[in-house]
MMTF fields as JSON, N, C-alpha, C and O atoms, coordinates in Angstrom:
{
  "mmtfVersion": "1.0.0",
  "mmtfProducer": "UNKNOWN",
  "numBonds": 299,
  "numAtoms": 300,
  "numGroups": 75,
  "numChains": 1,
  "numModels": 1,
  "chainsPerModel": [1],
  "groupsPerChain": [75],
  "chainIdList": ["A"],
  "bondAtomList": [4, 2, 8, 6, 12, 10, 16, 14, 20, 18, 24, 22, 28, 26, 32, 30, 36, 34, 40, 38, 44, 42, 48, 46, 52, 50, 56, 54, 60, 58, 64, 62, 68, 66, 72, 70, 76, 74, 80, 78, 84, 82, 88, 86, 92, 90, 96, 94, 100, 98, 104, 102, 108, 106, 112, 110, 116, 114, 120, 118, 124, 122, 128, 126, 132, 130, 136, 134, 140, 138, 144, 142, 148, 146, 152, 150, 156, 154, 160, 158, 164, 162, 168, 166, 172, 170, 176, 174, 180, 178, 184, 182, 188, 186, 192, 190, 196, 194, 200, 198, 204, 202, 208, 206, 212, 210, 216, 214, 220, 218, 224, 222, 228, 226, 232, 230, 236, 234, 240, 238, 244, 242, 248, 246, 252, 250, 256, 254, 260, 258, 264, 262, 268, 266, 272, 270, 276, 274, 280, 278, 284, 282, 288, 286, 292, 290, 296, 294],
  "bondOrderList": [1, 1, 1, 1, 1, 1, 1, 1, 1, 1, 1, 1, 1, 1, 1, 1, 1, 1, 1, 1, 1, 1, 1, 1, 1, 1, 1, 1, 1, 1, 1, 1, 1, 1, 1, 1, 1, 1, 1, 1, 1, 1, 1, 1, 1, 1, 1, 1, 1, 1, 1, 1, 1, 1, 1, 1, 1, 1, 1, 1, 1, 1, 1, 1, 1, 1, 1, 1, 1, 1, 1, 1, 1, 1],
  "groupList": [{"groupName": "MET", "atomNameList": ["N", "CA", "C", "O"], "elementList": ["N", "C", "C", "O"], "formalChargeList": [0, 0, 0, 0], "bondAtomList": [1, 0, 2, 1, 3, 2], "bondOrderList": [1, 1, 2], "singleLetterCode": "M", "chemCompType": "L-PEPTIDE LINKING"}, {"groupName": "THR", "atomNameList": ["N", "CA", "C", "O"], "elementList": ["N", "C", "C", "O"], "formalChargeList": [0, 0, 0, 0], "bondAtomList": [1, 0, 2, 1, 3, 2], "bondOrderList": [1, 1, 2], "singleLetterCode": "T", "chemCompType": "L-PEPTIDE LINKING"}, {"groupName": "GLY", "atomNameList": ["N", "CA", "C", "O"], "elementList": ["N", "C", "C", "O"], "formalChargeList": [0, 0, 0, 0], "bondAtomList": [1, 0, 2, 1, 3, 2], "bondOrderList": [1, 1, 2], "singleLetterCode": "G", "chemCompType": "PEPTIDE LINKING"}, {"groupName": "GLU", "atomNameList": ["N", "CA", "C", "O"], "elementList": ["N", "C", "C", "O"], "formalChargeList": [0, 0, 0, 0], "bondAtomList": [1, 0, 2, 1, 3, 2], "bondOrderList": [1, 1, 2], "singleLetterCode": "E", "chemCompType": "L-PEPTIDE LINKING"}, {"groupName": "ILE", "atomNameList": ["N", "CA", "C", "O"], "elementList": ["N", "C", "C", "O"], "formalChargeList": [0, 0, 0, 0], "bondAtomList": [1, 0, 2, 1, 3, 2], "bondOrderList": [1, 1, 2], "singleLetterCode": "I", "chemCompType": "L-PEPTIDE LINKING"}, {"groupName": "ARG", "atomNameList": ["N", "CA", "C", "O"], "elementList": ["N", "C", "C", "O"], "formalChargeList": [0, 0, 0, 0], "bondAtomList": [1, 0, 2, 1, 3, 2], "bondOrderList": [1, 1, 2], "singleLetterCode": "R", "chemCompType": "L-PEPTIDE LINKING"}, {"groupName": "LYS", "atomNameList": ["N", "CA", "C", "O"], "elementList": ["N", "C", "C", "O"], "formalChargeList": [0, 0, 0, 0], "bondAtomList": [1, 0, 2, 1, 3, 2], "bondOrderList": [1, 1, 2], "singleLetterCode": "K", "chemCompType": "L-PEPTIDE LINKING"}, {"groupName": "PRO", "atomNameList": ["N", "CA", "C", "O"], "elementList": ["N", "C", "C", "O"], "formalChargeList": [0, 0, 0, 0], "bondAtomList": [1, 0, 2, 1, 3, 2], "bondOrderList": [1, 1, 2], "singleLetterCode": "P", "chemCompType": "L-PEPTIDE LINKING"}, {"groupName": "ASN", "atomNameList": ["N", "CA", "C", "O"], "elementList": ["N", "C", "C", "O"], "formalChargeList": [0, 0, 0, 0], "bondAtomList": [1, 0, 2, 1, 3, 2], "bondOrderList": [1, 1, 2], "singleLetterCode": "N", "chemCompType": "L-PEPTIDE LINKING"}, {"groupName": "LEU", "atomNameList": ["N", "CA", "C", "O"], "elementList": ["N", "C", "C", "O"], "formalChargeList": [0, 0, 0, 0], "bondAtomList": [1, 0, 2, 1, 3, 2], "bondOrderList": [1, 1, 2], "singleLetterCode": "L", "chemCompType": "L-PEPTIDE LINKING"}, {"groupName": "ALA", "atomNameList": ["N", "CA", "C", "O"], "elementList": ["N", "C", "C", "O"], "formalChargeList": [0, 0, 0, 0], "bondAtomList": [1, 0, 2, 1, 3, 2], "bondOrderList": [1, 1, 2], "singleLetterCode": "A", "chemCompType": "L-PEPTIDE LINKING"}, {"groupName": "PHE", "atomNameList": ["N", "CA", "C", "O"], "elementList": ["N", "C", "C", "O"], "formalChargeList": [0, 0, 0, 0], "bondAtomList": [1, 0, 2, 1, 3, 2], "bondOrderList": [1, 1, 2], "singleLetterCode": "F", "chemCompType": "L-PEPTIDE LINKING"}, {"groupName": "VAL", "atomNameList": ["N", "CA", "C", "O"], "elementList": ["N", "C", "C", "O"], "formalChargeList": [0, 0, 0, 0], "bondAtomList": [1, 0, 2, 1, 3, 2], "bondOrderList": [1, 1, 2], "singleLetterCode": "V", "chemCompType": "L-PEPTIDE LINKING"}, {"groupName": "GLN", "atomNameList": ["N", "CA", "C", "O"], "elementList": ["N", "C", "C", "O"], "formalChargeList": [0, 0, 0, 0], "bondAtomList": [1, 0, 2, 1, 3, 2], "bondOrderList": [1, 1, 2], "singleLetterCode": "Q", "chemCompType": "L-PEPTIDE LINKING"}, {"groupName": "HIS", "atomNameList": ["N", "CA", "C", "O"], "elementList": ["N", "C", "C", "O"], "formalChargeList": [0, 0, 0, 0], "bondAtomList": [1, 0, 2, 1, 3, 2], "bondOrderList": [1, 1, 2], "singleLetterCode": "H", "chemCompType": "L-PEPTIDE LINKING"}, {"groupName": "TYR", "atomNameList": ["N", "CA", "C", "O"], "elementList": ["N", "C", "C", "O"], "formalChargeList": [0, 0, 0, 0], "bondAtomList": [1, 0, 2, 1, 3, 2], "bondOrderList": [1, 1, 2], "singleLetterCode": "Y", "chemCompType": "L-PEPTIDE LINKING"}, {"groupName": "SER", "atomNameList": ["N", "CA", "C", "O"], "elementList": ["N", "C", "C", "O"], "formalChargeList": [0, 0, 0, 0], "bondAtomList": [1, 0, 2, 1, 3, 2], "bondOrderList": [1, 1, 2], "singleLetterCode": "S", "chemCompType": "L-PEPTIDE LINKING"}, {"groupName": "ASP", "atomNameList": ["N", "CA", "C", "O"], "elementList": ["N", "C", "C", "O"], "formalChargeList": [0, 0, 0, 0], "bondAtomList": [1, 0, 2, 1, 3, 2], "bondOrderList": [1, 1, 2], "singleLetterCode": "D", "chemCompType": "L-PEPTIDE LINKING"}],
  "groupTypeList": [0, 1, 2, 3, 4, 5, 6, 7, 8, 9, 3, 1, 10, 11, 6, 6, 3, 12, 4, 10, 9, 6, 5, 13, 14, 10, 12, 3, 6, 4, 15, 10, 3, 9, 2, 16, 6, 14, 5, 12, 6, 5, 11, 14, 4, 6, 4, 9, 8, 4, 3, 3, 12, 7, 14, 3, 3, 4, 3, 17, 7, 9, 9, 6, 6, 11, 12, 9, 2, 3, 2, 6, 4, 2, 3],
  "groupIdList": [1, 2, 3, 4, 5, 6, 7, 8, 9, 10, 11, 12, 13, 14, 15, 16, 17, 18, 19, 20, 21, 22, 23, 24, 25, 26, 27, 28, 29, 30, 31, 32, 33, 34, 35, 36, 37, 38, 39, 40, 41, 42, 43, 44, 45, 46, 47, 48, 49, 50, 51, 52, 53, 54, 55, 56, 57, 58, 59, 60, 61, 62, 63, 64, 65, 66, 67, 68, 69, 70, 71, 72, 73, 74, 75],
  "secStructList": [7, 3, 3, 3, 3, 3, 3, 6, 6, 3, 3, 3, 3, 3, 3, 7, 7, 7, 7, 7, 1, 1, 2, 2, 2, 2, 2, 2, 2, 2, 2, 2, 2, 2, 2, 2, 2, 2, 7, 7, 7, 4, 4, 4, 3, 3, 3, 3, 3, 7, 7, 7, 7, 7, 4, 4, 4, 7, 7, 7, 2, 2, 2, 2, 2, 2, 2, 2, 6, 7, 1, 7, 6, 6, 7],
  "xCoordList": [-58.641, -58.492, -59.604, -59.858, -60.245, -61.281, -60.929, -60.213, -61.45, -61.18, -61.921, -62.84, -61.494, -62.135, -61.082, -59.997, -61.425, -60.624, -61.438, -62.582, -60.845, -61.546, -60.726, -59.82, -61.065, -60.473, -61.58, -62.756, -61.24, -62.285, -63.248, -64.438, -62.747, -63.607, -63.949, -64.587, -63.541, -63.769, -63.899, -63.02, -64.988, -65.159, -65.739, -66.877, -64.95, -65.387, -64.801, -63.741, -65.495, -65.021, -64.259, -64.489, -63.348, -62.629, -62.46, -62.477, -62.298, -61.987, -60.909, -61.098, -59.78, -58.637, -57.989, -57.841, -57.602, -56.873, -55.426, -55.162, -54.496, -53.072, -52.383, -52.873, -51.243, -50.426, -49.297, -48.579, -49.142, -48.07, -47.731, -48.57, -46.499, -46.076, -46.516, -46.844, -46.521, -46.905, -48.0, -48.176, -48.734, -49.78, -49.206, -49.816, -48.031, -47.411, -47.085, -47.203, -46.677, -46.383, -47.653, -47.637, -48.749, -50.03, -50.485, -50.961, -50.341, -50.733, -49.889, -50.425, -48.597, -47.717, -48.091, -48.066, -48.436, -48.819, -50.105, -50.225, -51.066, -52.32, -52.05, -52.561, -51.249, -50.909, -50.253, -50.586, -49.335, -48.617, -49.56, -49.527, -50.401, -51.299, -52.35, -52.566, -53.002, -54.033, -53.424, -54.009, -52.259, -51.593, -51.23, -51.401, -50.734, -50.334, -51.529, -51.557, -52.502, -53.644, -54.639, -55.164, -54.901, -55.924, -55.364, -56.124, -54.037, -53.4, -53.899, -54.282, -53.884, -54.373, -53.178, -52.336, -53.101, -52.064, -52.423, -53.594, -51.43, -51.644, -52.624, -53.4, -52.601, -53.504, -54.957, -55.851, -55.212, -56.585, -57.125, -58.321, -56.254, -56.655, -56.852, -55.955, -58.024, -58.313, -58.593, -59.571, -57.736, -57.897, -58.744, -58.398, -59.854, -60.803, -60.591, -60.776, -60.205, -60.133, -59.06, -58.965, -58.255, -57.275, -57.527, -57.528, -57.74, -57.954, -57.351, -57.27, -56.933, -56.398, -57.564, -58.512, -57.485, -58.562, -58.107, -57.012, -58.936, -58.589, -58.476, -59.117, -57.664, -57.432, -58.725, -58.834, -59.694, -60.951, -61.805, -62.66, -61.585, -62.421, -61.785, -62.342, -60.641, -59.995, -60.867, -61.261, -61.171, -62.047, -61.279, -61.758, -60.114, -59.319, -58.805, -58.059, -59.196, -58.817, -57.308, -56.817, -56.56, -55.111, -54.45, -53.562, -54.883, -54.326, -54.663, -53.819, -55.887, -56.315, -55.47, -55.034, -55.245, -54.447, -53.015, -52.419, -52.469, -51.106, -50.979, -50.057, -51.901, -51.831, -52.057, -51.384, -52.995, -53.302, -52.36, -52.399, -51.521, -50.554, -51.191, -50.718, -52.247, -52.957, -52.399, -53.063, -51.204, -50.619, -49.909, -49.731, -49.514, -48.794, -49.754, -50.787, -49.421, -50.23, -50.06, -48.949, -51.164, -51.132, -51.628, -51.785, -51.875, -52.394, -53.893, -54.517],
  "yCoordList": [12.793, 14.222, 14.844, 14.423, 15.826, 16.545, 18.025, 18.538, 18.697, 20.115, 20.716, 20.118, 21.926, 22.668, 23.285, 23.66, 23.381, 24.14, 25.376, 25.278, 26.543, 27.806, 28.672, 29.392, 28.585, 29.448, 30.337, 30.037, 31.42, 32.293, 31.569, 31.88, 30.618, 29.913, 28.486, 27.759, 28.077, 26.706, 26.68, 27.162, 26.122, 25.938, 24.544, 24.27, 23.673, 22.296, 21.692, 22.109, 20.716, 19.99, 18.76, 18.257, 18.276, 17.057, 16.177, 16.643, 14.897, 13.898, 13.018, 12.446, 12.907, 12.2, 11.348, 11.786, 10.131, 9.249, 9.176, 8.961, 9.354, 9.246, 8.448, 8.357, 7.876, 7.172, 8.114, 8.629, 8.337, 9.207, 8.826, 8.299, 9.101, 8.817, 9.918, 9.646, 11.154, 12.297, 13.095, 13.004, 13.877, 14.735, 15.744, 16.025, 16.288, 17.274, 16.662, 17.332, 15.394, 14.726, 14.536, 14.69, 14.202, 14.029, 15.352, 15.381, 16.439, 17.764, 18.136, 18.624, 17.915, 18.224, 17.4, 17.904, 16.142, 15.28, 15.782, 15.772, 16.22, 16.761, 18.027, 18.181, 18.93, 20.152, 19.812, 20.412, 18.865, 18.501, 17.867, 18.228, 16.921, 16.228, 17.165, 17.18, 17.942, 18.85, 19.954, 20.367, 20.426, 21.47, 21.014, 21.762, 19.803, 19.336, 18.883, 19.102, 18.261, 17.73, 18.82, 18.795, 19.778, 20.797, 22.2, 23.158, 22.33, 23.65, 24.624, 25.755, 24.161, 24.954, 25.369, 24.536, 26.625, 27.107, 26.729, 26.522, 26.642, 26.227, 27.13, 26.646, 28.422, 29.324, 29.18, 29.734, 28.447, 28.162, 26.878, 26.601, 26.096, 24.828, 25.045, 25.534, 24.684, 24.789, 23.38, 22.744, 22.907, 21.576, 21.721, 22.466, 21.0, 21.107, 20.045, 20.317, 18.836, 17.74, 16.746, 16.371, 16.329, 15.27, 14.213, 14.504, 12.982, 11.915, 10.619, 10.385, 9.783, 8.478, 7.522, 7.48, 6.764, 5.847, 4.418, 4.018, 3.646, 2.234, 1.467, 1.822, 0.419, -0.373, -0.856, -0.903, -1.211, -1.766, -0.722, -1.081, 0.555, 1.617, 2.355, 3.346, 1.897, 2.533, 2.299, 1.166, 3.365, 3.278, 3.122, 2.451, 3.721, 3.657, 2.227, 1.724, 1.56, 0.158, -0.065, -1.079, 0.854, 0.695, 0.829, 0.049, 1.823, 1.988, 0.795, 0.316, 0.319, -0.828, -2.058, -2.778, -2.289, -3.423, -3.299, -4.281, -2.096, -1.849, -2.028, -2.692, -1.437, -1.469, -2.882, -3.3, -3.61, -4.956, -6.017, -7.173, -5.633, -6.57, -7.643, -8.78, -7.315, -8.29, -8.283, -7.819, -8.784, -8.834, -7.538, -6.655, -7.45, -6.265, -5.264, -5.642, -3.995, -2.938, -3.03, -3.191, -2.927, -3.021, -4.358, -4.533, -5.292, -6.604, -6.609, -7.621],
  "zCoordList": [-120.672, -120.599, -121.434, -122.563, -120.881, -121.609, -121.651, -120.791, -122.67, -122.799, -123.967, -124.527, -124.325, -125.405, -126.307, -125.863, -127.58, -128.542, -128.867, -129.31, -128.644, -128.912, -129.843, -129.423, -131.118, -132.132, -132.664, -132.457, -133.342, -133.887, -134.837, -134.863, -135.607, -136.563, -136.14, -136.902, -134.949, -134.491, -132.98, -132.264, -132.5, -131.063, -130.858, -131.24, -130.256, -130.085, -128.814, -128.346, -128.267, -127.091, -127.558, -128.658, -126.713, -127.059, -125.834, -124.694, -126.102, -125.082, -125.684, -126.757, -125.001, -125.565, -124.487, -123.346, -124.849, -123.941, -124.414, -125.597, -123.491, -123.802, -122.703, -121.578, -123.051, -122.072, -121.672, -122.529, -120.369, -119.878, -118.438, -117.708, -118.048, -116.682, -115.717, -114.562, -116.197, -115.367, -116.051, -117.265, -115.272, -115.823, -116.815, -117.847, -116.497, -117.375, -118.737, -119.763, -118.749, -120.013, -120.829, -122.051, -120.162, -120.854, -121.468, -122.603, -120.724, -121.225, -122.445, -123.44, -122.377, -123.512, -124.736, -125.858, -124.523, -125.64, -126.301, -127.526, -125.479, -126.022, -126.826, -127.936, -126.272, -127.004, -128.343, -129.365, -128.345, -129.566, -130.591, -131.768, -130.153, -131.082, -131.668, -132.879, -130.813, -131.311, -132.165, -133.167, -131.771, -132.533, -133.929, -134.892, -134.049, -135.374, -136.207, -137.418, -135.578, -136.327, -136.73, -137.843, -135.831, -136.087, -136.269, -136.414, -136.264, -136.4, -135.34, -135.641, -134.092, -132.966, -132.115, -131.78, -131.771, -130.865, -129.433, -129.116, -128.584, -127.194, -126.451, -125.627, -126.725, -125.996, -126.449, -125.81, -127.541, -127.962, -127.325, -127.414, -126.687, -126.072, -124.584, -123.898, -124.086, -122.657, -122.128, -122.522, -121.244, -120.661, -119.402, -118.485, -119.375, -118.27, -117.2, -116.013, -117.608, -116.659, -117.087, -118.255, -116.113, -116.338, -115.277, -114.081, -115.728, -114.762, -115.281, -116.487, -114.339, -114.689, -114.92, -114.135, -115.994, -116.362, -116.041, -116.438, -115.327, -115.073, -116.387, -117.377, -116.393, -117.603, -118.243, -119.468, -117.428, -117.938, -118.66, -119.47, -118.379, -118.935, -120.112, -120.583, -120.593, -121.746, -122.968, -123.244, -123.703, -124.875, -126.186, -127.1, -126.293, -127.513, -127.708, -126.867, -128.812, -129.005, -129.086, -128.589, -129.7, -129.783, -128.421, -128.079, -127.639, -126.292, -125.414, -124.656, -125.516, -124.709, -125.032, -124.133, -126.312, -126.746, -126.237, -125.794, -126.301, -125.843, -124.332, -123.858, -123.578, -122.117, -121.573, -120.631, -122.159, -121.681, -122.256, -121.835, -123.207, -123.773, -124.631, -124.643, -125.346, -126.191, -127.598, -128.525, -127.771, -129.105, -129.456, -128.618, -130.703, -131.173, -131.777, -132.331, -131.674, -132.285, -133.799, -134.302, -134.505, -135.956, -136.474, -137.682, -135.587, -136.009, -135.965, -136.284]
}
């Protein structure tokens, strides 16, 4: 998922990988994570693109380990 954060004092692009069953769940997860981590309200977050990523192209090492079943997370 890619998008932008547009606040009066902060304007930045983001790219985030999440695990979700539906697109709506992925969007909610992004709103929750960015809101808590960066103190951004939902109306400051603009989601530009949502796409499913094949297992081989996952960049986040924790997600990749979880999805491919390569041991336990945290090891």
